[in-house]
C-alpha positions as CSV (number, residue, x, y, z in Angstrom):
1,M,93.2,76.9,104.2
2,A,96.6,75.3,104.3
3,E,96.5,71.6,105.7
4,A,98.0,71.2,109.3
5,T,98.3,68.6,111.9
6,G,97.0,69.3,115.4
7,L,100.7,69.6,116.8
8,G,100.8,72.5,119.2
9,T,97.0,72.5,119.9
10,Q,96.3,73.1,123.7
11,F,93.3,72.5,126.0
12,L,92.9,75.3,128.6
13,R,90.8,76.0,131.6
14,E,89.7,79.4,132.6
15,T,91.2,80.6,135.9
16,A,89.6,82.8,138.6
17,V,90.2,85.6,136.5
18,T,87.6,86.0,133.7
19,G,89.3,85.5,130.3
20,V,92.5,84.2,131.6
21,F,93.2,80.6,130.8
22,D,95.9,78.0,132.0
23,A,96.9,75.1,129.7
24,I,96.1,71.6,130.9
25,A,99.2,69.4,130.7
26,Q,99.7,66.1,128.8
27,V,96.8,66.2,126.3
28,A,97.1,63.3,124.1
29,S,94.0,64.2,121.8
30,I,91.1,66.4,121.5
31,T,87.9,65.7,119.6
32,P,86.1,69.0,119.0
33,P,82.2,69.0,119.0
34,Q,80.2,68.4,116.0
35,L,77.3,70.8,115.6
36,T,74.2,69.4,114.0
37,R,70.6,70.9,113.4
38,D,67.3,69.0,113.6
39,T,64.5,69.2,111.1
40,V,61.0,68.9,112.0
41,D,58.3,67.3,109.6
42,V,55.2,69.3,109.4
43,E,52.3,66.9,108.7
44,E,49.3,68.2,106.9
45,L,46.6,65.9,105.3
46,A,45.9,68.3,102.4
47,P,48.9,70.6,101.5
48,A,48.4,73.1,98.8
49,D,51.3,71.9,96.8
50,D,51.5,68.1,97.8
51,F,54.9,68.6,99.3
52,K,55.5,67.7,103.0
53,K,56.8,70.7,104.8
54,K,60.0,70.7,106.9
55,L,61.0,73.4,109.5
56,V,64.4,74.2,110.7
57,G,65.0,72.8,114.3
58,L,67.2,73.4,117.2
59,I,71.0,73.2,117.1
60,D,72.6,70.5,119.1
61,G,76.0,71.6,120.3
62,G,77.3,68.2,120.2
63,E,80.0,66.7,122.7
64,F,83.6,67.0,122.7
65,S,86.3,64.9,124.5
66,V,89.7,65.2,125.8
67,T,92.1,62.5,126.3
68,L,94.9,63.1,128.8
69,N,98.0,61.2,130.0
70,F,96.7,61.3,133.4
71,D,98.8,62.4,136.3
72,P,97.0,62.6,139.6
73,E,99.8,65.2,140.7
74,E,99.2,67.6,137.9
75,Q,97.2,70.6,139.1
76,G,95.3,70.9,135.9
77,H,94.3,67.4,136.2
78,K,93.1,67.9,139.8
79,D,91.0,70.9,138.6
80,L,89.3,68.9,136.0
81,E,88.3,66.2,138.5
82,E,87.0,68.9,140.8
83,D,85.0,70.4,137.9
84,F,83.5,67.0,137.1
85,A,82.7,66.4,140.7
86,N,80.9,69.8,141.1
87,G,78.8,69.5,138.1
88,V,78.6,73.1,137.4
89,P,79.5,74.6,133.9
90,Y,83.0,75.8,133.6
91,N,84.8,77.7,130.7
92,Y,87.4,75.9,128.6
93,R,89.3,76.6,125.4
94,I,90.6,74.7,122.6
95,Q,93.6,76.7,121.3
96,F,95.0,76.0,117.9
97,P,98.4,76.8,116.8
98,F,98.1,79.8,114.2
99,D,99.9,82.5,112.7
100,E,98.8,85.8,114.3
101,E,99.6,87.7,111.0
102,V,97.3,85.5,109.1
103,Y,94.5,85.0,111.8
104,S,94.1,88.1,113.6
105,D,91.0,87.0,115.4
106,G,92.7,84.3,117.1
107,G,92.7,80.6,116.7
108,Y,90.5,79.1,119.5
109,Y,87.1,77.5,120.3
110,D,85.7,78.3,123.6
111,I,83.5,75.7,125.3
112,T,81.1,76.1,128.4
113,A,80.7,72.5,130.0
114,S,80.1,70.6,133.0
């Protein structure tokens, strides 16, 4: 993969039409979620091979953050404030700049968050 900066990356919010996203203006930075997976120790006093057992645990979806140059008159910023106040999950997308000839599946990461 070629090295690139994040220049041109966008943060989008789904509209009332499913699958259609509008860009949120004046995004200064985006920190995508870091997925982690827990392990679970299995305690046994007399294991057959003297090894502690570990099981694969659940995946933690992590947290993402978006830093904006806040503009109270910008509709996208008003929508984000409303989403926060409502506290219900909503669909967002981090859209990466990409070459459509190289990445035919698109260059985005969908997030459902509240």
